[in-house]
N, C-alpha and C positions, 0 to 999 in steps of 0.2 A: 399303454399310452405314454408318450414322452412328455416330460415336464420341462418347461422353459426355466433356464437358470438365470436368475437376476442377481447382479452384483452391484452394490453401491460403492462407487469410488469417490473419495473426497478430494482427490487431486485437482479436479476441475474447479473447485472452489477457491484455490489458492490465490489466483489473480485478484478477483474482486474482494476477497476476504482480507488480503494483505493491505490493499488500498483503503478499505473502509476502517479497519482497525487502526492503521497508522494515522489516518486523518482524525478519527475520533479521539484516539489516545493523545495526539499532539494538542488537540483542542482543549481537552480536560487539563492536561499537565501544564501547558504554557499559560492558559488563562488563570487557572488556580494559583500557579506560582506567581504570576504577575499581581493578582489580587492580594496574595499573602505578603508579597514584598512591599506593595504600596501601603497596605494596612499596618505593617510593622513600622513604617515611617511616620505613623500617627497622622494619616491623611483624613480628610472629611469623607462622609458618605458619597457626596457628589463627585469628588475627585476620584474616589475609589471606583465608582461605577463608570465614570468617563474613561479612566485608564483601562478598565476591563473591556468595555465595548470597543474602544479604539484598538486594543490588542487583539480582540477576537476578529474584527474586520481585517486588520492588517495581516493576521495569521492566515485567515481564509484566502485572502488574495495572494499571499505569498505561496501557499500550498498550491493554489490553482496555477499560478505562473510557473512555479518550479516543475509541477507535473506536466504542464503543457510543453515546456521546453524539453524536458527529458524524453517524453514520449514522442515528440516531433523529431528529435534527434534519432531515436530508435527507428522511427518510420522512414526517415531519410536514408539511414544505413541499409535497411531492408530493401528499399526501392533500388538503391545502387547495386546491391547484391543480385536482385532479380534481373536488373538490366544487364549486368555482366553475364549472368547465366543465359539470358536470351541471345546475346551476341555469340556466346560460345556454342549454343545449340545451332545457330545459323552457320557458323564457320567449321564446326567439328562435331557434327551430330553423332557419328560413330564413336568418337572418343568419349563423349558425354554418356552415351549408352553403356560403354564399358565401365565408366565411373559408377553408374548406378549399379551395375552388376557386381562390382567390387564391394559396394556398400552392403548389398543384400547377402553376399557371401560372408562378410564379416559378422553378420547377424545370425549366421548359422545355416543359411540355405546352401544346398549343393550347387555346384557350378552350373549344371544343366538347368535346375529350377531357377536359379538367380538370373541366368541369361534369358529364360522365357518371361519371367516377371518384368525384367528391365525392358524387353522388347514390347510387351503388351502395354505397360504403363507409358512408355515413350510414344507408342502409337495413339494412345488415348489422350494424353495431355503431358507432353514432355516437361514443360516448364513447371507445372504443378507437382510433378513427381520429384523434380530436383529441388523445388522450394521446400517440399515437405521432408524428403529423406536426406538431402544433402545440407540444406540450410536450416532446417527445423522450423520453417514458417508454415503455419496452418491458419485456417479461418479463425479459430479460437484465439490465436496469438497475434492477430493483426493489430498493430498499434492504432488507437483512436484518441488523438490528443485532446480534442474538445470534451469528449466523454470522460476521459481520465481527469481533466482539470475540473470539470463540474462536480464529479463524484468526490474528489479530494476536498474541494472547497465546502461542499455540503456536509461531508463527514466531519470536517474540522469545526464548522459552525454548530453542528449538533452537539459535538463534544464540549465546545466552549460555552454553549447556552446553559449547561448544567451548573457549573460553579458560579456563573453570572446570576442565575436565578436564586441560588442560595445567598449570594452576597446582597441581592436586592431585598431579600426577605428578612434578614437579620440586621441587628445594629452593627455599626462599624467596630465596636468593641468586641463583638462576638465573631467577627470574620476570621480572626487568627485561629479559632478553634473550629468553627462550623465549616468553613470552606475546605481546609485540609482533610477533616474527618469525612465529609461527604464525598470529596474528590477521591479519596482512597477507596471508598465503597464503590463509587462509579467505576474506577479503574479495575478493581477486583472483579466486578460484574462483567465488564467489557472483556477482560482477559479470559474469564470463564466461558462466556458465550462464544468468543472466537475459537477457543480451544475445542469446545464441544462441536462447533460447526466443522472444524477441521479434523476432528477425530483424535485430538491430542489430549494428554492428561490435564484435567481442569485445574486441579489444585496448584500444580507447578506453574502453569501459565498465569493464574491469578496472583500468585506470590511474586512472580518475576516482574509483572507490570506494576504491582503495588509498591515494590521496593524502589524501583527507579523513579516512580512518581513522588514518593515520600522524600527521596534524596533531592529531587529538583525543588520541591516546595521548601524544604529545610534550608537549602542553599540561598534561595531568594529571600527567605525570612531573615536570615543572618545579614544579608546585604542590605535589606531594607532597614533593619534595626541600626546598622552601622551608619548608613547615610543619613537616616533620620536624626540620629544623635549629633552627627557632625553639622548638619544644617541648622539644628536648633542651637 
């Protein structure tokens, strides 16, 4: 009796995983850094939380806007490429078929088999074949600007909520210790979860994201301390 062979590939997770991790990481690092910088300037609890909330909202909107513009540009480019392919199929169908054939031969098929595959795929859906094999456009890779913007904003907001919650629960004098310490724990956990989901080494990913987060918070703490001293 034959047994079906099941393989789990993690490459399909790369798109959403990258967006989610990037958004959450930015939310934690930027909000925690802002809170640390404001606290280092000897601000009140109210000013601290106001700055943190304003930074979180601005950051989420910025992430959404940036992702929307970026993905929309990608979508426009892909649509232009597809329209160009459509015109070329209408004006030079045989040449486009030979182009497909050359692609399949470059991937290891014999000339005879490559010709047969190109003919059959062209007969089935020529534009889809060129989109996939020439342009690298598939159903899974189709840009979705609104979805990308919403996901990035939500991920950023979730990340930003963590240091904000810590800042709201401790005194302003404790923020300089509590927020960086918990933010580093959050970052390490995020890096570890992302690495595990992607099949990468957990410890290395956690250390990498923690290092850069610590550097960002230390930098803003120094700036806050300097400006706080100058203003006073």
